C-alpha positions as CSV (number, residue, x, y, z in Angstrom):
1,M,-12.5,3.1,-3.8
2,K,-10.8,4.3,-7.0
3,I,-8.9,1.9,-9.2
4,Q,-5.9,3.4,-10.9
5,P,-3.0,1.3,-12.1
6,A,0.5,2.8,-11.9
7,I,3.6,2.1,-14.0
8,F,7.0,1.2,-12.5
9,E,9.5,1.1,-15.3
10,T,7.7,-1.2,-17.8
11,H,5.5,-2.9,-15.2
12,E,1.9,-2.2,-14.4
13,I,1.2,-2.2,-10.7
14,R,-2.5,-2.6,-9.8
15,R,-3.5,-0.2,-7.0
16,V,-6.7,1.1,-5.4
17,Y,-7.1,4.4,-3.7
18,D,-9.4,4.6,-0.7
19,E,-10.7,8.2,-0.8
20,K,-12.1,8.0,2.7
21,T,-8.8,7.1,4.4
22,E,-6.7,8.7,1.6
23,I,-4.6,5.5,1.4
24,W,-3.2,3.6,-1.7
25,W,-3.5,-0.2,-1.6
26,F,-1.1,-2.0,-4.0
27,S,-1.2,-5.5,-5.3
28,V,1.4,-7.4,-3.4
29,V,2.0,-10.0,-6.1
30,D,2.6,-7.2,-8.7
31,I,5.3,-5.8,-6.5
32,I,6.8,-9.3,-6.0
33,Q,6.8,-9.8,-9.7
34,V,9.0,-6.7,-10.1
35,L,11.3,-7.6,-7.3
36,T,11.8,-11.2,-8.6
37,Q,12.0,-10.0,-12.2
38,Q,9.7,-12.7,-13.3
39,T,7.9,-12.5,-16.6
40,D,5.6,-15.3,-15.6
41,F,2.9,-13.9,-13.2
42,Q,2.1,-17.4,-11.8
43,I,5.6,-18.0,-10.7
44,A,5.6,-14.6,-8.9
45,R,2.3,-15.6,-7.3
46,K,3.8,-18.9,-6.0
47,Y,6.8,-17.0,-4.7
48,W,4.5,-14.7,-2.8
49,N,2.5,-17.6,-1.4
50,K,5.7,-19.3,-0.1
51,L,7.0,-16.0,1.3
52,K,3.7,-15.3,3.0
53,E,3.7,-18.7,4.6
54,R,7.3,-18.3,5.9
55,L,6.5,-14.8,7.3
56,G,3.4,-16.1,8.9
57,K,5.4,-18.9,10.7
58,E,7.9,-16.3,11.9
59,G,5.0,-14.3,13.4
60,S,5.6,-11.3,11.2
61,Q,3.1,-8.5,11.3
62,L,3.6,-8.0,7.5
63,V,1.2,-10.7,6.6
64,T,-1.4,-9.5,9.2
65,N,-1.2,-6.0,7.7
66,C,-2.1,-7.3,4.2
67,H,-5.7,-7.3,3.2
68,Q,-7.7,-8.5,0.2
69,L,-9.5,-6.3,-2.3
70,K,-11.1,-7.2,-5.7
71,M,-8.9,-6.2,-8.6
72,T,-9.1,-6.9,-12.3
73,A,-7.2,-10.1,-13.2
74,D,-5.7,-11.1,-16.7
75,D,-9.0,-12.6,-17.7
76,G,-10.8,-9.3,-17.1
77,K,-12.7,-10.7,-14.0
78,Q,-12.6,-9.1,-10.5
79,R,-10.7,-11.4,-8.1
80,L,-9.7,-11.0,-4.5
81,T,-6.1,-10.0,-4.4
82,D,-3.6,-9.5,-1.6
83,V,-3.0,-5.8,-1.1
84,A,-0.9,-3.7,1.2
85,T,-0.1,-0.1,1.9
86,A,3.1,1.6,0.7
87,E,4.3,1.5,4.3
88,T,3.8,-2.3,4.6
89,L,5.4,-2.9,1.2
90,L,8.5,-0.8,2.1
91,R,9.1,-3.3,4.9
92,L,8.1,-6.3,2.8
93,V,10.7,-5.4,0.2
94,Q,13.4,-6.1,2.8
95,S,12.4,-9.8,2.7
96,V,13.1,-10.2,-1.0
97,P,16.7,-10.1,-2.2
98,S,16.5,-8.0,-5.4
99,P,18.4,-5.4,-7.4
100,K,15.0,-3.7,-7.8
101,A,14.6,-3.2,-4.0
102,E,15.9,0.3,-3.8
103,P,14.1,1.6,-7.0
104,I,10.8,0.1,-5.9
105,K,11.2,1.6,-2.4
106,L,11.8,5.1,-3.9
107,W,8.8,4.6,-6.2
108,L,6.4,3.5,-3.4
109,A,7.5,6.5,-1.3
110,K,6.8,8.8,-4.3
111,V,3.3,7.8,-5.3
112,G,1.6,8.9,-2.1
113,Y,2.9,12.4,-2.5
114,E,1.9,12.5,-6.2
115,R,-1.6,11.5,-5.3
116,M,-1.9,14.5,-2.9
117,Q,-0.7,16.8,-5.7
118,E,-3.2,15.3,-8.2
119,M,-6.1,15.8,-5.8
120,A,-5.2,19.5,-5.8
121,D,-4.7,19.6,-9.6
122,P,-6.1,16.6,-11.6
123,A,-4.3,17.8,-14.7
124,L,-1.1,16.6,-13.1
125,S,-2.1,13.0,-13.5
126,L,-2.5,13.5,-17.3
127,D,0.9,15.2,-17.4
128,R,2.5,12.3,-15.5
129,A,0.9,9.8,-17.9
130,R,2.2,11.7,-20.9
131,E,5.7,11.9,-19.3
132,T,5.7,8.2,-18.7
133,W,4.8,7.3,-22.2
134,Q,7.4,9.7,-23.5
135,K,10.1,8.0,-21.4
136,H,8.9,4.7,-22.9
137,G,9.5,6.0,-26.4
138,R,5.9,6.6,-27.6
139,S,5.5,9.2,-30.3
140,E,3.5,12.4,-29.7
141,K,0.9,11.1,-32.2
142,W,0.5,7.9,-30.3
143,I,0.2,9.7,-27.0
144,Q,-2.5,12.0,-28.3
145,Q,-4.4,9.0,-29.6
146,R,-4.0,7.2,-26.3
147,M,-5.4,10.2,-24.3
148,T,-8.2,10.8,-26.8
149,G,-9.2,7.1,-26.5
150,Q,-9.2,7.3,-22.8
151,E,-11.5,10.3,-22.8
152,T,-13.9,8.3,-25.1
153,R,-13.6,5.3,-22.7
154,N,-14.4,7.5,-19.7
155,K,-17.6,8.8,-21.3
156,L,-18.7,5.3,-22.0
157,T,-18.0,4.0,-18.5
158,D,-19.8,7.1,-17.1
159,Y,-22.8,6.1,-19.1
160,W,-22.7,2.6,-17.9
161,A,-22.4,3.7,-14.3
162,D,-25.5,5.8,-14.7
163,H,-27.5,3.0,-16.3
164,E,-27.4,0.2,-13.9
165,I,-24.0,-1.4,-14.9
166,K,-21.8,-2.3,-12.0
167,K,-18.2,-1.4,-12.0
168,G,-15.7,-4.2,-12.1
169,E,-17.0,-7.5,-13.6
170,E,-19.9,-6.1,-15.6
171,F,-17.7,-3.3,-17.0
172,A,-15.2,-6.0,-18.0
173,I,-17.9,-8.2,-19.6
174,L,-19.2,-5.3,-21.8
175,T,-15.6,-4.2,-22.6
176,N,-14.8,-7.7,-23.8
177,I,-17.9,-7.9,-26.0
178,I,-16.9,-4.6,-27.7
179,H,-13.3,-5.8,-28.2
180,Q,-14.2,-9.3,-29.4
181,E,-16.7,-7.8,-31.9
182,W,-14.4,-5.2,-33.5
183,S,-11.1,-7.1,-33.3
184,G,-12.1,-10.7,-33.7
185,V,-10.3,-11.7,-30.4
186,S,-11.0,-11.4,-26.8
187,V,-9.2,-9.0,-24.5
188,K,-7.3,-11.9,-22.9
189,D,-6.3,-13.4,-26.3
190,H,-5.2,-10.0,-27.6
191,K,-2.9,-9.6,-24.5
192,E,-1.5,-13.1,-25.2
193,M,-0.8,-12.1,-28.8
194,K,1.3,-9.2,-27.5
195,G,3.0,-11.3,-24.8
196,L,1.4,-9.2,-22.0
197,Q,0.5,-10.4,-18.5
198,S,-0.3,-7.7,-16.0
199,Q,0.4,-4.8,-18.4
200,N,-2.4,-2.6,-19.7
201,L,-3.4,-3.7,-23.2
202,R,-4.1,-0.2,-24.4
203,D,-0.6,0.9,-23.5
204,H,0.7,-1.7,-26.0
205,M,-1.7,-1.0,-28.8
206,S,-0.7,0.4,-32.1
207,E,-2.1,3.8,-33.3
208,A,-4.6,1.9,-35.5
209,E,-5.7,-0.4,-32.7
210,L,-6.3,2.6,-30.4
211,I,-8.3,4.3,-33.1
212,F,-10.6,1.3,-33.8
213,T,-11.0,0.7,-30.0
214,A,-12.1,4.3,-29.6
215,L,-14.5,4.0,-32.6
216,A,-16.1,0.9,-31.2
217,E,-16.5,2.5,-27.8
218,L,-17.8,5.8,-29.1
219,S,-20.3,3.9,-31.3
220,T,-21.4,1.8,-28.4
221,R,-22.1,4.8,-26.2
222,Q,-24.0,6.7,-29.0
223,I,-26.1,3.6,-29.7
224,A,-26.8,3.1,-26.0
225,E,-27.8,6.7,-25.6
226,T,-30.1,6.6,-28.6
227,D,-31.8,3.4,-27.3
228,D,-31.6,4.6,-23.6
229,A,-30.0,1.2,-22.9
230,T,-30.3,0.4,-19.2
231,G,-29.1,-2.8,-17.5
232,M,-26.8,-5.6,-18.8
233,A,-29.1,-7.1,-21.4
234,K,-29.7,-3.9,-23.4
235,N,-26.1,-2.7,-23.0
236,K,-24.8,-6.0,-24.3
237,V,-26.8,-5.4,-27.5
238,A,-25.4,-1.9,-27.8
239,A,-21.8,-3.2,-27.2
240,K,-22.1,-5.8,-29.9
241,E,-23.6,-3.3,-32.4
242,G,-21.0,-0.6,-31.5
243,G,-18.2,-3.2,-32.0
244,A,-19.6,-4.3,-35.3
245,I,-19.4,-0.8,-36.7
246,A,-15.7,-0.7,-36.0
247,K,-15.3,-4.2,-37.3
248,Q,-16.7,-3.2,-40.7
249,A,-14.3,-0.2,-40.8
250,R,-11.4,-2.5,-39.8
251,K,-12.1,-5.0,-42.5
252,A,-12.5,-2.3,-45.1
253,L,-9.0,-0.9,-44.2
254,E,-7.4,-4.3,-44.2
255,V,-8.8,-5.1,-47.7
256,K,-7.4,-1.8,-48.9
257,T,-4.0,-2.1,-47.3
258,G,-3.5,-5.8,-47.2
259,K,-2.4,-5.5,-43.6
260,S,-4.0,-6.8,-40.4
261,V,-4.9,-4.0,-37.9
262,V,-4.8,-6.4,-34.9
263,S,-1.3,-7.6,-34.3
264,G,1.1,-9.0,-31.7
265,D,3.3,-5.9,-31.7
266,N,4.0,-4.4,-28.3
267,F,6.2,-1.9,-26.5
268,L,7.8,-4.5,-24.2
269,P,11.6,-4.7,-23.9
270,P,13.2,-6.9,-26.6
271,G,13.3,-10.6,-26.0
272,K,9.7,-11.5,-25.3
273,L,8.0,-13.0,-28.4
274,P,4.2,-12.9,-28.6
275,R,2.1,-15.9,-29.3
276,P,0.4,-15.9,-32.8
277,K,-3.4,-15.8,-32.9
278,N,-5.9,-16.0,-35.8
279,I,-8.0,-13.0,-36.4
280,K,-11.6,-13.5,-37.5
């Protein structure tokens, strides 16, 4: 299984690709959130639960065709989530009156074809990511930093995978340690600052936040490699030390500029105000 979130307009849709069956599994509640145009994820989840109950009573096969897979929740933990194939979701969309119905149907039909193209030419996935960020108004400088940061992140997670760190929850724990150490806030709190829910935090970071995140993760990997850190205990130490290096650099810059690096700024559509949070 390969986890790879996708973007529909400004919404992140969690999805998992089963390489054996070559099938995408999408988070149902993420699709429901788009259809109902709810900013509150919990309201969308309740809507889906009620719809699922109604469809079940009607004997609909749509509910039967839904499965559960572990996906990363807002708190960074892996939780069982209702998922469905694009085919099932295309039918499910008909049960939700929404102006987003047709756009989401076209999007679902498109992603399967794009995956086949990306398997033949992996560079296409990077091109599509760049195109999406451009459509959302990101500068070329920001896009370059985002892609560089992702490469740094991939090298770190590759190291973890080769040194007895389990994908999913353990990756999330170490990521949060690094983030908490360099920024002074947890991943969850940083998302709250920016008014984010299911969106990818890194897609809403400033250029400076991306740079310090990359510095923290690069430092963590190099420390782990030097110490040959294996297992959670040793990699937690490396994560904290790597994050501390970026923290020192962040504080030095803030003293010089008088400006906080970590902020509530985001790339969300106007109208959603982030919640203020203290930075340590």
